[in-house]
N, C-alpha and C positions, 0 to 999 in steps of 0.2 A: 295377457299378451298385448292387448291393445294399449294398456297403460305403459308397458315397457317400450312399445313402438313409438308412442307419443313422447315419452321421456327421451328416447334415442334421437328423435327428430329435433327436439328442443336443444339437446346437447350439441348436435351437429350444427344447428343454426347459431348457437352461442360460439362455437369454435371458429365459425367462418363469418361472423358478423363484423364486417370491415368498418362500418360506421361506429360501432361500439369500441372497436380497437383504436380508431383514430381519436375518439374522445378520451379514452384512458391514456393514450400516448401523449396527448396535449397536456393532461394533468400531471402525469408522472415525470415526463422528460422535459417539458417546456415550462420554465418558471416565469415567463413574461405575462401569462394570463392570470386573472384573479384566482381561478381555481388552482392553477399551478403554484402560485405564491402561497396560498393557504395550505396546500399539500406539503410544500417544503417547510413551512413553519411548524406544522404538526410533526413532521418527520424529525426535524432538528430537535424539537422539544423532547420527543420520545427517545432519541439517541442519548441526549444529555441525561435525561432522567434514568435511563437504563444503566448508564455507566455509573451514576451516583448510587444506584441500588447495589451494584457490585461492590463498590467501596464501602457502603454502609454494612453490608452483610459480612464483610471481612473484619469489622471492628468488634463484633460480639459485645455490644453495650446495651442492647435493647432486650426487653422481655420477650418471652416466647410468642405472645399474642401479636406483638409488633412484627415479628419475623413472618408470621402467617399472613399478615396484611401485605408485607413486602413481597412475599411469594405470589400472592394473588395479583398484585400489580405487575409483577414480572410476567405472569401468564398473559395478562392483557397486552403488555408491550410486545411479547412474542407473537401474539395473534396479529398485531398491527404490522410487524415486520414480515410475517409470513404472507399476509395479504399483499403487501407491497412487492415482495419478491415474485409472487405468482402473477401479479398484475404486469410487472415488467416483462416476464416471459410471455404472457398472453398477447400483449400488444405489439411485440416485435416480429418482423418478418423473418429474421434469422436469430432466433433465441439462443442457439448454441454459442454464438459469439459472445453474448452477454454472460451465459452460464459459466463459461471457462475464462472469462476476463477477470482482471484483478478485483474490480468492484462486485462482480457476480459472485466470486468466492467469498468476499467479505460479507455480502448480503446473506449468503448461505450460512456462514459461521455465526451470523447474528441470530439465526433461528434454530440452528441444529442442537445446541447444548440442552435446551429444555426438553426437546423431544427425545433425545438419547437417554435422559434421566428417567423417562417412563419405562424404558425397556431393559435397563440394567438394574436388576434387583439383587438383593443379598448384601450382607454386611461387608463382605470382602470387596465389593464393588464401590463402596462409598467414596473412597479416595479418587477412583476413576470418574465418578459422577461429579465430584467437586472440581476436578480438573476440566471436565467438559464445560461446566458452568462458568469457569473462569474465562473461557474463550469468549464470553459475551463482551469482554472489554474490546474486542475487535470492532465492535459497533462504532467506536470512536473514529475509525477510518472512514465510515460512511459520511462523516462531516466533510471529508476532503472533496466530495462531489459538489459541494455548495461554494467552494472557493473559486473565484473567477479565474485566477491564474493557476489553478490546480492542473488543468490539462497541459499548460505550457511547461510546468515543472515535470510532469510525468513524461511528456514527449521528449524533453531534454534528457532526462535520465535514461529513457529507452534508447535514444540515439547514442548517448555517451557510454552505454553499457559495455560494448566491446573494448573501448579504450580503458575503461575503469577495470575491466577484468584482466587485461594485459598488465596494467599497473599493479593490481593486487597479486597477480602471479609473480611478478618481479619482486615485490615486497616479501612474499612467502619464501622465495628462494633466498632472499637476502637474510631474513631472520633465521632460516634454517642453517645457513652458512655461518652466521655470526654466533648462533647458539652452539654449533659444533666446535668452532674455534675457542669459544669461552670454556667449553667442557674440557678441551685439550689443555687449556691454560690452568684452569682452576680445579680440575677433577681430582688431582692428587694432593692439593694443598690442605693442610690441617685445618679443620673447622669449616671447610668450604661446603656450601649447600648445592654446588653444581655436581651432584653425584650421579647424574645421568643426562643424556642428551635431551629428552623431552622437557625436563626442568630447565635446562639451559635455553631451549627454544622459547619456552614460556617467559623466561626472564628477558630474552631479546625482544619479544613482542611488547612486553610491558615497558621496557626501556625505550624502544624506538617510537612508540606511540606517546611518549612523554607522560605516561600515567604514573609510573614510579611508586608501586605499592611499598617497596622496601622489605618485602618478606624474603627476598633472595638478593644478597649483595656480594660483590667480589671482595676478596681479602688480600690479593696479591697486587703489587704495583702495576704489573702488566695487565691484569684483569681490569683494574680501575681505569687505566689509560684507554683500553678498548671500550669500556663502558662509556667514557666521555665521548669517544669517536661516534659510537652508536647514537648517543643523545643528539649530537650535532647533525648526524645524518637524518634522524627523525624530524628535527625542526625543518630541514630543507625539503623533505618529501611529503610532509603531512598535509600540505595545502594543494598538492597536485590534483587529487580528485575534485576538489572544489573549483580549481581553475578550469578543469575539463568541462564540468557541468555549466559553469558560468559562461564560458565561451559559447557553448551550445545554446544556452538560453538567450544570449544576445543575438545569435544568428536566427533563432526561431522568432524572436521578437521583431526583427527586421522583416521577416517574411510576413508577419501579421500586418505590419504597417503597409506593406505592398498590397494587401487585400483590401481594396477600396470599393465601396458599394457604388454601382453606376447610377443609382437613383438618388440616395441621400448624401453620397460622397463622404461617408464616414468610414474610418479604417479600424484596425484592431481585431479583425476576424481571425478565427482559427484557420490553420493551413488546410484542414479537411472540410471546412464549412462550405455548404452549398447555398445557403440563404443568409441574407443580412440579418443580424440579430437586433437591429434597430427598426427597420421598416419592412423586412420580410421579402425584399426583392432578391431575385436569383443572382448569385455572384458569378463573376467570370472564373474560369479555371485558373488555378494558382500558376504564376509564372515561374520558370526555373530560376534557380539561384545563379545569377550571372557572375558572382564572385568566385564560383568554383570552375575548375577546368572543364572543357567540353567533354572529355572522356569520362570524368566522374559523374557529370550530369546524365550522360547516356547510360551509365551503369545503374544509377538510381532510377532512371525511367523504366528500364527493363527489369 
């Protein structure tokens, strides 16, 4: 009982050791320190090596002994990613936000497949295990955290998401309508492949996105004319999402330029940043975007 009591006290001290949490936080989340830079280099190398292992395993060109060595290396990399994932959860004051964030899910997918393969036994589960192991390729998304402009792109995509969704919904309505019209035109034509509405919608999507597989083609003059119209429409709307995200990125970049450090007078800080990434001084609160109407700024504030 005394042993378990001592063990419980040590575990409680470990869970509430703020000094240790701060040290781990500076290593895991801050890349300006020597320890943080070394941690990032090791993690980047592990991610790249892990993705290469997935590619090599799929080629089936090595002897069985080599695959055993690759499997052992994969277990070691999984241990590294597991320790990293647990360290991030341990040192955060609100770990739930990280766990359910995009990168938290990616970090979980980086470790989950190998552990799942230990619990799913039996020959009829082999394909499932293989599918779980292929999820390891999601580790490549972890590299996104090391790109300086990655947060700017993610924030721009997040802000642009409602507009892009509305545009996507409009395109969905358009291809459904065009596919139905094409089915009405080509459905009864001899030798036509527009034998049902789903195939016609599939053709409209392929045509409007200018992919043009050629597996389904119109045979009537009216159908070909409509096909040409859909192609021209596709060229006019294909760049709309890019324009939406680009405009948002320009707006967010201007906000960064406004975030100037009061000590070193350098700009380029993230909109949510609290401290200067160059000298560590505390930043002033982000100023509202004066280019927007006052009503819109008030809505964003609340």
